C-alpha positions as CSV (number, residue, x, y, z in Angstrom):
1,M,56.5,77.3,130.9
2,F,54.6,78.2,134.1
3,N,53.5,75.1,135.9
4,G,52.9,73.5,132.4
5,K,51.2,76.4,131.0
6,M,52.4,79.0,128.3
7,K,50.7,82.0,130.0
8,A,50.8,83.3,133.6
9,I,49.2,86.5,135.3
10,T,50.8,87.8,138.5
11,F,50.1,91.1,140.7
12,S,52.7,93.1,142.7
13,Y,51.6,95.8,145.4
14,D,53.7,98.2,147.6
15,D,53.6,99.7,151.1
16,C,51.3,97.2,153.0
17,T,48.7,99.6,153.7
18,T,45.3,98.4,155.4
19,Q,43.6,98.2,152.1
20,D,45.7,95.3,151.3
21,I,43.1,93.4,153.2
22,R,40.3,94.1,151.0
23,L,42.4,93.5,148.0
24,I,43.5,90.1,149.2
25,E,39.8,89.2,149.6
26,L,39.3,89.9,146.0
27,F,42.4,87.8,144.9
28,N,41.3,85.0,147.0
29,K,37.8,85.2,145.6
30,Y,38.9,84.9,142.1
31,G,42.1,82.5,142.5
32,A,44.6,85.1,141.7
33,K,48.2,85.5,143.4
34,A,50.2,88.6,144.2
35,T,53.3,89.7,145.9
36,F,53.4,92.4,148.7
37,N,56.4,94.5,149.1
38,I,56.9,95.9,152.7
39,N,58.9,98.5,154.3
40,S,59.5,96.5,157.8
41,E,60.5,99.8,159.8
42,L,57.2,101.7,158.6
43,L,54.9,98.7,159.9
44,G,52.1,100.2,162.1
45,N,52.5,103.8,161.0
46,K,49.4,105.9,160.3
47,N,49.2,108.6,157.8
48,E,47.1,110.1,155.1
49,L,47.9,111.1,151.6
50,I,46.5,113.7,149.0
51,R,46.5,111.9,145.6
52,K,44.8,113.4,142.5
53,G,43.3,116.1,145.1
54,V,41.7,113.5,147.1
55,K,42.6,112.8,150.7
56,I,42.9,109.1,151.4
57,R,44.3,106.9,154.2
58,H,47.8,105.5,154.2
59,D,47.8,103.4,157.3
60,K,50.3,100.5,157.4
61,L,49.4,97.0,158.7
62,S,51.3,95.9,162.0
63,A,54.0,93.5,162.4
64,K,51.9,91.1,164.2
65,D,49.2,91.1,161.4
66,I,51.1,90.5,158.2
67,K,51.5,86.8,158.5
68,K,47.9,86.2,158.6
69,V,46.8,88.8,156.2
70,Y,49.4,87.8,153.4
71,E,49.0,83.9,153.8
72,G,48.9,82.2,150.7
73,H,50.8,85.2,148.7
74,E,54.3,86.3,148.8
75,V,55.8,88.9,150.9
76,A,58.8,90.8,149.4
77,V,61.3,93.5,150.3
78,H,60.5,97.3,149.8
79,T,63.5,98.6,152.0
80,L,63.4,99.6,155.8
81,T,62.1,103.1,155.1
82,H,61.3,103.7,151.4
83,P,64.1,105.9,150.4
84,C,65.0,106.7,146.9
85,L,68.1,104.2,146.5
86,Q,69.5,105.8,143.7
87,D,70.0,109.0,145.6
88,I,72.1,107.1,148.3
89,E,75.8,107.7,147.6
90,D,76.8,105.1,150.4
91,D,76.5,101.6,148.9
92,N,76.5,100.2,152.3
93,E,73.5,101.8,153.2
94,I,71.7,100.6,150.0
95,I,72.5,97.0,151.2
96,R,71.5,97.7,154.6
97,Q,67.9,99.3,153.6
98,I,67.4,95.9,151.6
99,E,69.2,93.3,153.5
100,E,67.9,94.3,157.0
101,D,64.2,94.6,155.5
102,R,64.6,91.0,154.1
103,K,65.9,89.9,157.5
104,N,63.2,91.6,159.3
105,L,60.3,90.1,157.2
106,E,61.8,86.6,157.3
107,A,61.8,86.6,161.0
108,I,58.2,87.5,161.2
109,L,56.9,85.4,158.1
110,G,59.3,82.4,158.6
111,Y,60.1,81.8,154.9
112,K,63.1,82.8,152.7
113,I,62.4,86.1,150.8
114,E,63.9,86.7,147.5
115,G,62.1,89.5,145.7
116,M,61.8,93.2,146.0
117,A,60.2,96.4,144.5
118,Y,62.1,99.5,143.9
119,P,60.9,102.4,146.3
120,C,60.5,105.9,145.2
121,H,60.4,105.3,141.3
122,G,64.1,103.8,141.5
123,N,63.9,102.5,137.9
124,N,66.9,103.4,136.0
125,A,69.6,103.0,138.6
126,E,72.0,100.5,137.1
127,R,74.5,100.9,139.9
128,V,71.8,100.0,142.4
129,A,70.6,97.0,140.3
130,Q,74.3,95.8,140.3
131,I,74.6,96.1,143.9
132,I,71.3,94.2,144.6
133,K,72.7,91.4,142.2
134,T,76.0,91.1,143.6
135,R,75.7,91.9,147.3
136,T,72.2,90.8,148.5
137,E,70.2,88.0,148.7
138,I,67.4,89.4,146.2
139,K,66.7,87.4,143.0
140,Y,64.5,89.8,141.1
141,A,63.6,93.6,141.7
142,R,60.6,95.4,140.0
143,T,60.5,98.6,138.6
144,T,57.5,101.0,137.9
145,I,58.1,101.2,134.0
146,S,55.3,99.8,132.1
147,T,56.2,97.7,129.0
148,F,52.6,97.1,127.8
149,N,53.5,93.8,126.5
150,F,53.9,90.2,127.8
151,D,57.4,89.4,126.7
152,L,59.6,87.7,129.3
153,Q,62.8,89.7,130.5
154,E,66.4,88.4,130.8
155,N,67.3,91.2,133.4
156,L,65.5,90.4,136.7
157,Y,67.1,93.0,138.6
158,Q,65.4,95.7,136.7
159,F,62.2,93.9,135.9
160,N,59.6,96.1,134.2
161,P,55.8,95.1,134.8
162,T,53.2,95.2,131.9
163,V,51.0,97.9,133.3
164,H,49.8,99.8,136.4
165,H,46.5,98.8,137.8
166,D,44.8,102.2,137.5
167,D,45.4,102.6,133.6
168,F,42.2,101.0,133.1
169,D,41.9,101.5,129.4
170,N,45.1,99.7,128.8
171,L,44.4,97.3,131.7
172,F,41.3,95.8,130.1
173,K,42.6,96.0,126.5
174,L,45.7,94.1,127.5
175,G,43.6,91.5,129.4
176,E,41.5,90.9,126.3
177,E,44.5,90.5,124.3
178,F,46.0,88.2,126.7
179,L,43.0,86.0,126.9
180,R,43.1,85.5,123.0
181,L,46.9,84.7,122.9
182,K,48.0,81.2,121.8
183,P,51.5,81.6,122.3
184,D,54.5,79.3,121.3
185,S,56.6,80.7,124.0
186,P,55.9,81.7,127.5
187,K,54.1,85.2,128.3
188,L,53.5,86.9,131.4
189,F,50.8,89.6,132.3
190,Y,52.4,91.5,135.3
191,I,50.1,94.0,137.1
192,W,51.3,96.4,139.7
193,G,50.2,99.1,142.0
194,H,49.3,100.3,145.7
195,S,45.9,99.0,147.2
196,F,45.1,102.6,148.6
197,E,44.9,103.9,145.1
198,F,41.4,102.1,144.6
199,D,40.2,104.5,147.3
200,I,40.9,107.8,145.3
201,F,37.9,107.4,142.9
202,N,36.5,104.0,144.6
203,D,37.7,102.0,141.8
204,W,37.4,98.8,143.6
205,D,34.2,97.6,141.7
206,K,36.0,98.3,138.3
207,F,39.1,96.1,139.4
208,E,36.9,93.3,140.3
209,E,35.5,93.4,136.9
210,F,38.9,93.0,135.6
211,L,39.8,90.0,137.9
212,K,36.4,88.4,136.7
213,L,37.7,88.9,132.9
214,V,41.0,87.4,133.5
215,C,40.8,84.7,136.2
216,G,39.6,81.3,136.3
217,K,41.3,80.1,132.9
218,D,42.5,76.8,132.3
219,D,45.3,77.9,130.2
220,I,46.7,80.5,132.7
221,F,48.8,80.0,135.6
222,Y,48.2,82.4,138.4
223,G,51.2,83.0,140.7
224,T,53.2,85.0,143.0
225,N,56.1,87.1,141.4
226,R,58.5,84.5,142.8
227,E,56.5,81.6,141.2
228,V,56.6,83.2,137.7
229,L,60.0,84.7,137.6
230,L,62.2,82.3,139.4
């Protein structure tokens, strides 16, 4: 159970871009909780991306700002520099990317960090998952593979989310389904994405409508990834 409740909702966001500030304002407004996955050696970098033919900003928050920005939520590992871990042959480099990121973030934030999200769509690398499980301090690691269901999973080192946030048809459909559930066993609705993606088609209002739909329910626990998985 989740703090005495059978249902929980959690969010997970990658890359630590400045759009996280606006997203956290929405989460705080509606009482949602999220985990934010950070590359500590990329903090403060300025960049832009082309996504779906649209140019958007991809500016990282600075190290001095993240403690305040993410207060009340969870920060987790996303590796030092965002490599594709499954393409790294040296096990020690995989460990370094994860453990040094964890240590850097712990030094900034002042609390123990136990979670991560795979960078670069590192989803099916059993070797990497075993390294994380046996040779790092990480307790869970999120993939990018949507399950489209709410079932709990035994393997926390290749933990699959329910749905990506910009899959709006499924997001709202699943949201309504989750609200109707009267489960006999614990169920988890896990949404993930990157906050900068809301800038592509200015979907901020649409996402706020989703938060209005699913938040503030007495039978749902709203927690960070660590709070619902560990």
